[in-house]
C-alpha positions in Angstrom: 16.6 3.3 86.4 19.3 4.3 83.7 20.2 2.6 80.9 24.0 1.2 81.0 26.1 -0.2 78.1 25.5 -4.0 78.9 21.6 -3.1 78.4 22.6 -1.8 74.6 24.9 -4.3 73.9 21.8 -6.9 74.9 19.1 -5.1 73.2 21.6 -5.4 69.6 23.1 -8.5 70.1 26.0 -7.5 70.1 29.6 -7.6 73.1 30.0 -4.2 75.1 33.4 -4.1 73.6 31.2 -3.4 69.4 29.0 -0.3 71.9 32.1 1.3 72.9 33.8 1.3 69.3 30.4 2.3 68.0 30.5 5.4 70.4 34.3 6.4 70.0 35.3 4.7 66.4 31.9 4.3 64.4 33.4 3.3 61.2 35.5 0.6 63.0 32.3 -1.3 63.3 30.2 -2.6 60.1 27.3 -1.0 59.0 24.6 -3.4 60.0 26.2 -3.4 63.5 26.4 -0.7 64.2 22.9 0.5 63.2 21.7 -2.1 65.4 24.1 -0.6 68.3 22.5 3.3 67.3 18.9 2.0 67.1 19.3 0.6 70.6 21.1 3.5 71.7 18.3 5.5 70.7 15.4 3.8 72.1 17.2 3.1 75.5 18.2 6.8 75.8 21.7 5.4 77.0 24.2 8.5 77.7 27.4 6.9 78.5 29.1 7.9 81.8 31.7 10.5 81.1 33.5 10.2 84.2 34.1 6.3 83.0 35.0 6.7 80.4 37.1 9.1 81.2 38.7 6.2 83.6 38.9 4.0 80.7 40.4 5.9 77.9 42.2 8.6 79.8 40.6 11.3 78.9 37.1 13.0 80.1 37.6 16.5 77.9 37.6 18.3 80.9 40.0 21.2 81.7 40.1 23.0 85.1 40.3 26.6 85.8 42.3 28.0 88.7 41.5 31.7 89.4 42.7 33.5 92.7 39.4 35.8 92.8 36.0 35.0 91.4 34.9 38.0 92.6 37.1 40.4 90.2 35.8 41.5 86.8 38.8 41.0 85.4 38.5 36.9 84.8 34.9 37.5 83.6 36.7 38.3 79.6 39.4 35.5 80.6 37.1 32.8 81.2 34.7 33.8 78.3 37.7 33.4 76.1 38.8 30.2 78.0 34.9 28.8 77.5 34.5 29.7 73.4 37.7 27.9 73.0 36.9 24.7 75.1 33.7 24.7 73.4 35.3 24.0 70.2 37.7 22.3 70.9 35.5 19.4 72.5 36.0 20.4 76.2 34.4 21.5 79.2 35.8 23.7 82.4 35.5 23.6 85.9 36.3 26.8 87.4 38.5 26.5 90.6 38.5 30.0 92.9 41.0 29.6 95.8 40.8 34.0 96.9 44.5 33.2 97.7 44.8 30.5 99.9 47.2 28.1 100.0 44.5 25.7 101.8 42.5 25.9 98.8 44.6 26.1 96.1 46.3 22.3 97.2 42.9 21.2 97.6 41.7 22.1 94.6 44.4 20.5 92.9 43.7 17.0 94.8 40.2 17.2 93.5 41.2 18.0 90.0 43.5 15.1 90.3 41.0 12.8 91.5 38.6 13.8 88.6 40.8 13.3 85.8 40.8 16.6 84.2 42.9 16.6 81.1 44.4 19.5 81.4 44.7 22.7 84.1 44.4 26.9 83.4 46.7 28.5 86.3 45.3 32.4 86.1 47.4 35.6 87.8 49.0 34.0 90.9 52.7 33.4 91.5 54.1 29.6 90.7 55.9 29.1 93.8 58.3 26.0 94.2 55.9 24.2 96.2 53.2 24.2 94.4 55.3 23.4 91.1 56.2 20.2 93.4 52.5 19.6 93.3 51.8 20.1 89.6 54.8 17.5 89.1 54.0 14.7 90.9 50.4 14.6 89.4 51.8 15.1 85.8 48.7 16.9 84.8 49.3 19.2 81.7 49.5 23.0 83.0 49.4 26.6 81.2 49.8 29.7 83.0 47.1 32.7 82.3 48.2 36.2 83.1 50.9 35.0 84.7 54.2 33.1 84.2 57.3 31.5 85.7 60.8 32.8 84.5 62.2 29.5 87.2 60.1 26.7 85.9 59.7 25.7 82.1 55.7 26.1 82.4 54.0 27.6 78.7 51.9 30.8 79.3 49.9 33.8 77.8 50.1 37.1 78.9 51.2 40.8 78.3 54.2 42.4 78.8 53.1 44.0 82.4 56.6 46.7 82.3 56.3 47.5 78.9 52.7 48.3 79.3 52.9 50.6 82.5 55.5 52.1 80.8 53.0 53.3 78.0 50.9 54.4 80.6 53.0 56.9 82.2 54.6 58.0 78.9 51.2 59.0 77.6 50.6 60.6 81.0 54.1 62.8 80.3 53.3 63.0 76.9 50.3 65.6 78.5 52.6 67.4 79.9 52.2 66.2 83.7 55.7 66.3 85.4 54.5 65.1 88.7 52.7 61.7 88.2 52.2 59.2 91.3 51.2 55.6 91.1 48.6 53.4 93.3 50.4 50.0 92.8 50.1 46.5 94.1 52.4 45.6 96.7 55.8 44.8 95.1 55.8 41.5 96.6 53.0 40.7 93.8 55.6 39.8 91.3 53.0 39.4 88.6 51.4 42.7 88.6 53.0 44.6 92.1 56.6 44.6 90.5 56.8 44.6 86.7 54.1 47.5 86.5 56.1 49.6 89.2 59.3 49.1 87.5 57.7 50.5 83.9 56.1 53.6 86.1 59.9 54.0 86.9 61.5 53.3 83.8 59.2 56.1 82.0 60.1 58.4 84.8 63.3 57.9 84.4 63.6 58.1 80.7 62.2 61.6 80.4 64.0 63.0 83.8 61.3 62.7 86.1 63.2 60.7 89.0 61.5 62.8 91.8 58.5 61.5 91.1 59.6 57.4 91.7 58.8 57.5 95.4 55.3 59.1 94.9 53.6 55.3 95.1 50.9 54.4 97.6 50.0 51.1 97.9 46.8 49.1 97.6 45.3 45.1 97.8 42.6 44.3 95.4 39.7 46.2 95.9 38.6 49.6 95.2 38.3 51.1 98.5 41.8 50.5 99.3 42.4 52.5 96.4 40.1 55.2 97.5 42.3 55.2 101.3 45.8 54.8 99.2 45.1 57.9 96.9 44.0 59.8 100.1 47.1 59.0 101.4 49.3 59.3 98.0 47.6 63.0 97.9 48.4 63.6 101.7 52.1 63.0 101.1 52.2 64.4 97.6 49.7 67.6 97.0 51.3 68.3 93.9 50.2 66.0 92.0 48.8 66.3 88.8 48.4 62.6 87.5 47.5 59.2 89.2 48.6 55.9 87.1 46.9 52.8 88.7 47.6 49.3 88.3 44.0 47.9 88.0 40.7 49.5 86.9 39.1 49.0 90.1 41.9 50.8 91.8 41.4 53.3 89.0 37.6 53.5 90.1 38.4 54.0 94.1 40.5 57.1 92.6 38.0 58.4 90.8 35.3 58.0 94.0 37.7 60.0 96.5 38.3 62.5 93.6 34.8 63.1 93.4 34.1 63.3 97.3 37.0 65.7 97.7 35.5 68.2 94.7 38.8 67.3 93.0 37.7 67.6 88.8 38.9 64.6 86.4 40.7 65.1 84.1 40.7 69.4 84.4 43.0 69.0 87.8 43.7 65.4 88.1 44.0 62.7 85.3 43.6 59.2 86.4 44.6 56.8 84.2 43.9 52.6 84.6 45.1 49.1 83.8 43.1 46.1 82.3 40.0 48.0 80.5 37.4 45.8 81.8 33.7 46.2 80.9 33.0 49.1 83.3 36.0 51.5 82.1 33.9 52.9 79.6 30.7 53.3 82.2 32.9 55.2 84.9 32.2 59.1 84.9 34.5 60.0 83.4 35.5 57.2 80.8 38.4 55.5 81.9 41.6 55.6 80.1 43.5 52.9 80.6 45.6 49.6 79.1 43.9 47.1 77.9 44.5 43.3 78.0 43.3 41.3 75.5 41.7 39.1 78.4 39.6 37.4 75.7 42.4 36.6 73.6 44.7 35.4 76.6 42.2 32.8 77.7 41.7 31.6 74.2 45.0 31.3 73.3 45.7 29.5 76.7 43.1 26.9 76.3 45.1 26.2 72.6 48.4 26.2 74.3 47.0 24.0 76.4 44.9 21.5 74.0 48.4 20.8 72.5 50.5 20.3 75.3 47.7 17.4 75.9 48.0 16.1 72.8 51.7 16.6 72.7 52.0 18.8 70.0 55.5 20.8 69.9 55.0 24.6 70.7 57.2 26.9 69.4 56.5 29.6 72.0 57.2 28.4 75.8 56.4 32.0 77.2 53.5 33.7 75.5 53.0 37.8 75.1 49.9 38.9 73.5 49.8 42.6 72.6 48.5 45.5 74.8 46.7 48.5 73.8 46.3 52.5 75.4 42.7 52.8 75.2 42.4 57.1 75.8 38.8 58.0 76.9 37.9 61.5 79.4 39.5 60.9 82.7 42.8 61.6 81.3 43.9 65.4 80.0 46.4 67.6 79.8 48.3 69.1 82.7 46.3 72.1 84.7 47.0 74.2 87.7 45.5 72.3 90.6 43.5 75.2 93.2 
């Protein structure tokens, strides 16, 4: 049978409140009593119940992490950053995968509230009005990660997706490509779909390539969707010599399609991705991409959430971290396709 705080108090000959103070504010207890309590804790191998302590002190040192797709390798770096920051700041994390299902999302929100998490990290999804109402009702501090909300005053950490997409397409243009296509998330995706498409458009119009704006095929969230999107795109626009994709997974689907159709990359087709997941440097050829600082986003989001929990001021509500163009061997100068 596990020892209780009452057992420790009896063995040490002190009150339960004294044992509690030794565990939470040891300097407030005189030395001889503190030593007796510590000896009793060691002898009884007493381990305090974290949930019970959380109910008493209204702090569980636990953060909830809500992600939309645990199979997506993009989130590995984000979560690693969250985990390292949480450990450094004395928190543990609970990961909840929603699969972009609203019922699962609200179920997780209820569970996290019941477990009295100190705060929530909400990743890569839109903040809809009913979800915001839920946040307000629970009064749980929340930080958005790899997403933001212009409608609600919620702190966030992400990159500038529009500017990052612009840089990717501008790079393809600098290589001499004048017929550029895009494989995009649906434009109803306000986080990674619409802003990246807007960056694609801006670069083309700036360099007087407006005819390319319509050269877009849409996919969902997997490389096999992008494979078939590449097929549709090239059937409709066979003169394309470069493709910008809104994720590295999409780019991998495109590379697979090119390989099967005998289209050489980058000699006949340049392909650039978005995210710089770990596998991007192991594709054949290695993938040029836009690097998101996923680890830093995760780490910084926990720091912002910690400050929010403690009631500390944050001078930047919507924080943007820098992206980086990573040039590898999947992109090259324009060449005629046979």
